matplotlib code that plots the C-alpha trace (Angstrom):
import matplotlib.pyplot as plt

x = [20.9, 17.5, 14.6, 11.4, 8.2, 4.8, 1.5, -1.2, -2.6, 0.7, 1.4, 2.8, 2.0, 0.6, -2.9, -3.6, -7.2, -8.3, -8.5, -11.8, -11.6, -10.6, -12.1, -10.1, -12.4, -11.8, -13.4, -13.9, -16.0, -13.0, -10.7, -13.0, -12.6, -9.0, -9.8, -12.5, -10.3, -8.1, -11.0, -10.2, -6.4, -6.8, -9.3, -7.1, -4.6, -7.3, -8.2, -6.9, -4.5, -7.5, -9.2, -5.9, -5.5, -9.2, -9.2, -5.9, -7.3, -10.3, -8.1, -6.1, -9.1, -10.7, -7.6, -7.2, -11.0, -10.4, -7.4, -9.3, -12.3, -10.1, -8.4, -11.8, -13.2, -10.1, -10.5, -14.2, -13.4, -11.0, -13.5, -16.2, -13.9, -13.4, -15.7, -14.1, -12.6, -11.9, -13.5, -11.2, -9.3, -10.2, -13.5, -11.9, -15.0, -16.8, -13.9, -13.7, -17.4, -16.8, -13.8, -15.8, -18.5, -16.1, -14.4, -17.6, -18.7, -15.6, -15.9, -19.4, -18.6, -19.1, -22.8, -23.2, -22.9, -26.3, -25.6, -22.2, -23.5, -26.3, -24.1, -21.4, -24.0, -25.5, -22.1, -21.2, -24.5, -24.2, -20.6, -21.7, -24.6, -22.4, -19.7, -21.4, -20.1, -17.2, -17.8, -18.3, -18.2, -16.1, -17.4, -17.4, -15.1, -17.4, -15.4, -12.1, -9.0, -7.8, -4.2, -4.4, -6.3, -3.7, -1.1, -3.0, -3.6, 0.1, 1.1, -1.3, -0.2, 3.4, 2.3, 0.6, 3.8, 5.4, 2.6, 3.1, 6.8, 6.2, 3.8, 6.3, 9.2, 7.4, 6.6, 10.3, 10.3, 8.0, 5.9, 2.2, 1.2, 3.5, 2.2, -1.4, -0.1, 1.4, -1.9, -3.8, -1.4, -1.7, -5.6, -5.2, -2.9, -5.2, -7.9, -5.6, -5.1, -8.8, -9.1, -6.5, -8.2, -11.6, -10.1, -6.9, -6.4, -5.4, -2.3, 0.0, -0.9, -0.5, 2.4, 5.1, 3.1, 2.5, 6.2, 8.8, 7.2, 5.9, 9.4, 11.0, 8.5, 9.2, 13.0, 12.7, 10.4, 12.9, 15.8, 13.7, 12.5, 16.0, 17.3, 14.4, 14.5, 18.1, 18.1, 14.4, 15.4, 12.4, 13.7, 13.8, 10.3, 8.9, 10.5, 9.2, 5.7, 6.0, 7.0, 3.9, 1.6, 3.1, 2.8, -0.7, -1.7, -0.1, -1.7, -5.1, -4.5, -3.5, -6.7, -8.9, -7.1, -7.8, -11.4, -11.7, -10.1, -12.9, -15.5, -13.8, -13.7, -17.4, -18.3, -16.3, -18.0, -21.4, -20.7, -19.3, -22.5, -24.7, -22.9, -23.1, -26.8, -27.2, -25.4, -27.6, -30.8, -31.6, -31.5, -34.7, -36.1, -35.8, -32.0, -31.6, -33.2, -31.1, -27.8, -28.9]
y = [31.4, 32.9, 30.8, 31.9, 30.3, 30.6, 28.8, 28.5, 31.9, 33.7, 36.3, 34.6, 31.2, 28.5, 27.6, 24.0, 22.6, 21.7, 17.9, 16.5, 16.0, 12.4, 10.9, 8.0, 5.0, 3.9, 7.0, 8.3, 5.3, 2.9, 5.3, 5.3, 1.7, 2.2, 4.7, 2.8, -0.1, 2.2, 2.4, -1.2, -0.5, 2.1, 0.2, -2.8, -1.0, -0.3, -3.8, -6.8, -9.4, -11.3, -8.1, -6.8, -9.9, -9.8, -6.2, -6.3, -9.4, -7.4, -4.5, -6.8, -8.4, -5.0, -3.6, -6.8, -6.4, -2.8, -3.6, -6.4, -4.2, -1.4, -3.9, -5.3, -1.8, -1.1, -4.4, -3.7, -0.4, -1.9, -4.6, -1.9, 0.1, -2.6, -4.1, -7.5, -8.6, -11.6, -11.8, -11.2, -14.4, -13.9, -12.3, -9.5, -7.6, -10.7, -11.8, -8.3, -8.6, -11.9, -10.7, -7.6, -9.9, -12.1, -9.0, -7.4, -10.8, -11.2, -7.6, -8.2, -11.6, -9.9, -9.5, -13.3, -15.8, -15.0, -11.2, -11.9, -14.0, -11.5, -8.5, -10.2, -11.3, -7.8, -6.2, -8.6, -7.9, -4.1, -4.2, -6.3, -4.0, -0.9, -2.1, -4.9, -8.2, -8.9, -9.7, -13.4, -14.0, -13.0, -10.2, -10.1, -13.3, -15.4, -16.8, -15.2, -17.2, -17.2, -17.3, -14.2, -12.4, -13.1, -11.8, -8.7, -8.0, -8.5, -6.2, -3.4, -3.8, -3.2, -0.2, 1.2, 1.0, 3.1, 5.7, 5.8, 6.3, 9.1, 10.8, 10.5, 11.7, 14.9, 16.1, 16.6, 19.3, 21.5, 22.6, 22.0, 22.6, 19.7, 17.5, 18.0, 17.5, 14.1, 13.2, 14.1, 11.9, 9.1, 9.1, 9.1, 6.0, 4.2, 4.4, 2.2, 0.0, -0.6, -1.2, -4.0, -5.5, -5.5, -7.6, -9.2, -10.1, -6.4, -6.9, -7.7, -4.5, -2.4, -4.2, -1.7, 1.2, -0.5, -1.4, 0.3, 3.7, 4.0, 2.9, 5.6, 8.3, 7.2, 7.6, 10.9, 12.2, 11.2, 12.9, 16.0, 16.5, 16.3, 18.8, 21.1, 21.2, 22.4, 24.7, 25.8, 25.5, 26.8, 25.1, 21.7, 22.2, 23.1, 20.1, 17.8, 19.2, 18.7, 15.1, 14.5, 16.0, 13.8, 10.6, 11.4, 11.8, 8.5, 6.7, 8.1, 7.2, 3.6, 3.2, 4.5, 2.1, -0.8, 0.1, 0.7, -2.8, -4.2, -2.4, -3.5, -7.2, -7.0, -5.7, -8.5, -11.2, -9.8, -9.7, -13.3, -14.5, -12.7, -14.4, -17.8, -17.4, -16.3, -19.4, -21.6, -20.0, -18.9, -15.1, -13.3, -10.8, -8.0, -8.8, -8.9, -5.5, -4.1, -4.9, -3.6]
z = [3.5, 3.5, 2.2, 0.8, 1.9, 0.4, 0.0, -2.6, -1.6, -1.6, -4.4, -7.5, -6.3, -8.7, -7.9, -7.5, -7.5, -4.1, -3.5, -2.0, 1.7, 2.5, 5.6, 7.1, 6.8, 10.4, 11.9, 15.4, 16.5, 16.1, 17.8, 20.8, 21.1, 22.0, 24.7, 26.7, 27.7, 29.8, 32.3, 33.3, 33.3, 35.7, 37.8, 37.9, 40.3, 42.7, 43.2, 45.1, 43.2, 41.7, 40.6, 39.2, 37.0, 36.0, 34.9, 33.1, 31.2, 30.3, 29.2, 27.0, 25.4, 24.6, 23.1, 20.9, 19.9, 19.0, 16.8, 15.1, 14.5, 13.0, 10.7, 9.8, 9.0, 6.7, 5.0, 4.5, 3.0, 0.6, -0.3, -1.1, -3.2, -5.7, -8.2, -7.9, -4.5, -2.4, 1.1, 4.0, 5.0, 8.7, 9.8, 12.0, 12.9, 14.0, 16.1, 17.6, 18.5, 20.2, 22.2, 23.2, 24.5, 26.4, 27.9, 29.1, 30.5, 32.5, 33.7, 35.0, 36.8, 40.1, 39.4, 38.9, 36.0, 34.5, 34.4, 33.0, 30.2, 29.5, 29.4, 27.4, 24.7, 24.7, 24.2, 21.3, 19.6, 20.0, 18.7, 15.6, 14.9, 15.2, 12.8, 10.9, 10.0, 7.6, 4.0, 3.8, 0.0, -2.9, -5.0, -8.8, -8.9, -11.2, -14.1, -13.0, -12.7, -9.1, -10.1, -12.3, -9.6, -7.0, -9.4, -10.0, -6.3, -5.5, -8.4, -7.2, -3.6, -4.7, -6.6, -3.7, -1.7, -4.4, -4.1, -0.4, -0.7, -3.1, -0.8, 2.2, 0.0, -1.3, 2.1, 2.7, 0.0, 2.2, -0.8, 0.0, -3.7, -4.7, -2.0, -3.3, -6.9, -5.9, -4.2, -7.4, -9.5, -6.9, -7.3, -11.1, -10.7, -8.4, -11.1, -13.2, -10.3, -9.9, -13.6, -13.2, -10.2, -11.8, -14.7, -13.9, -17.5, -17.9, -15.8, -18.7, -20.5, -17.4, -15.7, -16.9, -15.5, -12.1, -11.8, -13.9, -14.3, -10.7, -9.5, -11.6, -10.3, -6.7, -7.2, -9.0, -6.3, -3.5, -5.4, -6.2, -2.6, -1.2, -3.8, -3.5, 0.3, 0.1, -2.9, -3.6, -7.3, -9.3, -12.5, -10.8, -9.5, -12.9, -14.4, -11.7, -12.1, -15.8, -15.1, -13.0, -15.7, -18.3, -16.1, -15.1, -18.8, -19.6, -16.7, -17.8, -21.4, -20.4, -18.4, -21.1, -23.6, -21.4, -21.1, -24.8, -25.5, -23.4, -25.5, -28.7, -27.5, -26.6, -30.0, -31.6, -29.4, -30.3, -34.0, -33.9, -32.1, -34.7, -37.6, -35.9, -35.3, -38.9, -40.1, -38.1, -39.1, -35.7, -36.3, -35.8, -38.3, -35.7, -35.2, -39.0, -39.5, -36.6, -38.4, -41.8]

ax = plt.figure().add_subplot(projection="3d")
ax.plot(x, y, z, "-o")
ax.set_aspect("equal")
plt.show()
C-alpha cells in the first residue's frame, strides 16, 4: 500500500514552531576523553609484556576517568538547572581528575619517578581546570525537609522516564512534526517538574500530573505511534495532537496555580505579621500609612 510522506515544508503540512537547538551538556570535550586512551591501547601491543600490562592499565584508567567525568558533567548540568538541589553523592569530576593524573603518571614512568609525579600532577590539575570541580554543597535546601525533597526527586525522576518513553514511542510514527510537538510538551511538563523540585511541598498538588496523567499520555502515545505508522490515519493524528494541546494547557495551568498559591501564601504571611506588629505596638507610622 502506498504511503504518503511529508515534512513541515511540504504543501499542506501543518507548520510547527521550531524548537530551540538543544546542545548535549557533555559536549565534544568529554567525547574527546574517550578517544585519547586508544593511543595507549594501540601502543600496548607494540611493547614487551611489562609494557603491554602498563599501557593497558593506563588505557583502563583513562577510560574510567572519561566515564566519571562525563557523569560528573551531566550531574553538574542537572544541579545547575534546579533552584534547589542536593550535591552529587560522589564527586565524579574530581575522581576523574585524580585518575587522569594517576594514568599519566604511570604512562611517564620511563622518564623517572620525578617526571612521572610532575606530569601526573599537571594532568590532574589541567583536567580539573578544564571541567571544574563537582558541586560540594546543597543548593537552596535551607529549611527544606529532606524526606519531602527525596520524595519529590523520586517522583520527578519517574516522570522523566515517562517523557523519555513518549519521545521514543512517537519516533516510531515517522512524523517529524509530532516528534517536535511531543518535545514541546515535554519541555512544558519539565517546567512543572522544576516547580515541584524547587518546593517539594507542591508534590501533593502535582502528583496526579506527574504520575497518572503522564502514564496515560505515555500509553496513548505508544498506541497512536503504532497505529499511525501502519495506517497514516489523519483523524487519529488530529485527535492525538488535540490531546497534547489539552495536556500541555493543563500542565501549564497547574504550574501557574502552584506559583500563584505561593504568592497568596506570602501575602497571607505578610498580613498576619502586620496585624501582629500592630497588636504589639511595634508598627511604624510608615507601615501604617502603606496599608491605609
